[in-house]
PAPA-701274 format. One record per residue: residue in one letter; z negated, x, y negated of N, C-alpha, C in turn. Coordinates in pm, whole numbers, plus 50000, padded with zeros to 5 digits. Atoms other than C-alpha are relative to their C-alpha. Example, Ala and Ser with C-alpha at 12.3 -4.5 7.8 and 13.67 -1.06 7.14 Angstrom:
BEGIN
a500005008950119492205123050450500005009049880 s500064991850119492865136750106499274992349891 
***
This chain:
BEGIN
m499305010950052334561994350238500264990950153 t499495012349901335241964250483501584997749993 a498475005050001338781951250562499794988249918 s500325010450147337831921050335499805007649882 d500214994250132336861942350056501255006849968 q498724994450049340281959850062500974990449993 s499265011950059342141926250059499974992249895 r500445007350167340651914049744500745005749898 e499234997850130343021914349452498805006049899 p500874999250146341321931649163500004988049888 e500285011850061339761908448947500965002549835 t498684998850165342441898648605498934995849916 r500275002150085340821899048305500394991549878 v499545010150057341211868148093499625002849837 d500364997450127341691876047707500154986349929 k499805012650033340511844847565500464997649843 a499655001450132341271855647217501454994949959 q498635002049991344981848647282500004985349969 y499825015050061344101810947242499934997249869 l499764999350138343671815646894501574999849959 i498665000050022347221823846883500704989050047 c499255013249980348071795547077499814983749928 a500485008250118346271774446828500725001049850 v499054994150139347881791346505501334995250038 l498625002149962351171786346707500464983849982 v499515015649987350861747146766499904995449838 a500135001750123349411743546422501305000149882 v498814997150047352271757246246501554994650025 g498785006949923354751742846478499964985549966 a500215014550032353181706246403500115000449844 f499735000650144353321712446034501225002049950 l498595001250027356811723646054500964985250026 i499135011149969358001694846218499284986949913 y500405011550090355811668146000500555002649854 d499444998150150356871686845671501834995950036 a498605000450029360821686845808500034984350029 m499705015649981360421647045891499994995549826 a500265007050139359741643745501501235003749902 l499134992850073362851662445404501054988749953 t498855005250028365561642745240501435003650044 a498804996749962369281641745322500765011949906 g499854990450079370011661745023501524996149941 f498745000550054373321665644830501184999550085 a499125001849909375591666245133499974989450080 k500045012049907376091634945283500845001950124 v499184998249848378891648145550499315008950044 d500564989049925376641676445653499354993350137 p500625003949870376261669746016498575004050044 v501434996349965373191689846062498784997649918 g501015006050086371221680845756498755012449991 p501274990650022368181700345608498655000150122 k501224999749901365731688045904500125008650136 m499844994849881367281706146189499185012450028 f500714983649989365821742346144498634996849980 p501375003750012362501732846055499514993450133 l500685005949928362161709446326500635008850150 t499574992649845363971731946611498745013249981 i501074986949956361771762846508498194993050014 g501175008649938358491737446517499904996850141 v500155002949834359271726246859500015014150077 v500324988149931359711761646976498675008849999 l501504993250008356551773746827498974992150111 i501025007249926354961747347014500085001050153 v499524998749886356861753347328499555014650053 l500394984549973355861792147296498484996850019 a501505003349997352171779047249499654993350149 v500585003549904352271761947558500335009450132 v499974987949920353791790947763498805010750011 l500914993850022351511809947629498454999950057 a501235006349939348591788647740499985000550155 i499814998149829349701790648075500035009850043 a499924985549967350161825348107498695009349947 i501144995450000346711834647971499265002750102 p500865001649880344881822248257500115008650103 r499594991849894346791843048488499725012849962 g500254986450004346111874748348501135007049897 s498934995950069348801878048145499775005949855 v500474993450114348351905847884501005010849951 g498944989950042350981926047674499715014850006 e500374989449964351401960847754500435011449901 a499704989150115351041990947511501315004650035 d499224989549993354142010947409500005012950085 a500304985349953354552042047585499725009749920 g500404987750094354302062047260499024995549902 e501075006650064351462038247132498535009750039 d500984993549968348352059647114498644992349967 v500985012250005345972025647070499504996050114 d500645007949897343522016847326499764986549969 p500285016749976343871977847388498494995949984 n501295003849969340241978847507499125003949888 s501134994850096338451994047192499924986449898 p500345010750079336891970546927501104999649868 g499115001750103338841961646626499495010149886 d500664995450092338341978546292499664991549869 w500095007950113336951953046079499545003149868 r500014995650107335841972345811501295002749900 t498324998850062339681980345733500354989149963 v499465013950027340451944445759499314995149898 g500785006150109337721932645538500375007349878 l499644992850117338861959345272501394993549963 l499015003750077342281950745269500084982149986 v500155012850037341541911545287499515000549842 g500374998550125339751920444977500565003549879 l498804994150088342481938844841500844989149957 f499305011050005344621910944874499544987949885 v500985010750050342001884744731500075003349839 a500144997250143341771906544403501495000449940 v498565002050042345441909344369500314987249954 i499675015250024345641870544376499124999449860 v501035001350084342581871144117500505006949877 l499664990850112344031896843887501625000749976 v498594995350048347641893343875500744991649887 q500115007250131347631867043614499705008249860 p500124995650116345771885343357500345014949999 l499614985550047346561919843426501675003150022 g498494995649980350321915743546500265006650132 w499774992249860352241925943842500095012650011 a499844987850008352891962043724498615008450024 i501094993849983349411969043722499064994850134 t500745002949866347971948544035501135002750099 g499094995049872351211960544246499645013650012 t500894991149961349701993444175498985003550035 l501225001749939346641986644263499765000350145 l499835007649852347701967944577500355014950081 f499614991049918349711996844684499175014850039 a501004988049966347222028344614498744995550064 g501545003549915344152008444752500274995750136 a500175001449856345941997245069500515013050064 a499594985749948347322033845111498665008050019 t501494992249958343542046945070499104994450084 v500505011049895342172017345277500535006750121 l499644998549870344382028545542499915018750052 g500034984549975343442067045521500755011449927 n499454991150102345512083045256499035003749886 r500824993950117343642108045026500665006849874 h499214996650102346412114144784499964991449858 y500245015050066344822088744539500815003549880 f498874999250139347002103544226501384997450061 r498675002249988349982101944404500044986750056 n499695014249953349262068044571500254992249861 i500075007550080348672055844227501745000749908 a498784996150090352052072544090500944991150100 i498745008349942354132056244354499894987450018 g499965013450021352702023844330500274995349876 a499555004550137353302023043976501565000549988 v498534997449994357022035544044500564982750070 l499825013049920357182006744317499754985249925 s500615012550059355431978744094500974996749905 v499325000150115357351985143814501734996350010 a498974999349941360561985844021500494985650029 t500045015949918359981951644195499944991349856 f500755010350112358891939143860501434995249936 y498835002650062362391946643705501104993750130 a499025004649889364211938144038500014982650021 f500095011849995362961903244027500254993149870 y499725005050149363181897543675501555000049963 s498244996450039366891914043624500874992850122 g499195000449900368371911143974499854982650015 l499965015149956367111874444065499284990749927 g500185011850109365941857943749498694995050013 i501315007349969362261853143867498995009449910 p501024993250076359811864443597498934999850093 l501504999049950356691879143747499045004049861 p500894999350110353691878943527499755015649936 a500144987250056353561907243277498675004449951 g501264998550005349871901943186499545009049866 i500244990850108348491928042936501265010949948 l498964992050029351671947342953501084990849938 d498785009050059353721917742793500375004749879 g499604994250113355691930642519500415013850015 i499674986549995355971966042655500825002450132 l498714999349907357991958142981500874990949964 
***
């Protein structure tokens, strides 16, 4: 190696996928600002803050953070893995698992009205646990059933928000 080769700094790798995060931050921030401008003053006419302040602040902060991130990306700024993390940041994503989870969420959205929350919540928990690697199928279903029925009654009795009962209407 020559002296000029040794003086060169290692080439920084630019993670261009982070620009997608910037775009999402700007879109959400712009939506919050746009939506906040449409809010009315509300009931409390003496409120100095009003309902617009918090969404406007959050929207502006999101856009500022997007700009800061967009400036940091070409400089090679990459998040560091935690010390206890055993994930290789350079390995490709597990798109099969992501696709299965997205499909599971879509199925829950489609099935929650006809089947009800107790059944779809059970399927959501058991399906997600199975997709993420748990092979105790009956235990997944049992835990999912307990959690979904508990949340059904917590929303209905505790919060006064009725979740769809579906085919179990009259039983729950």
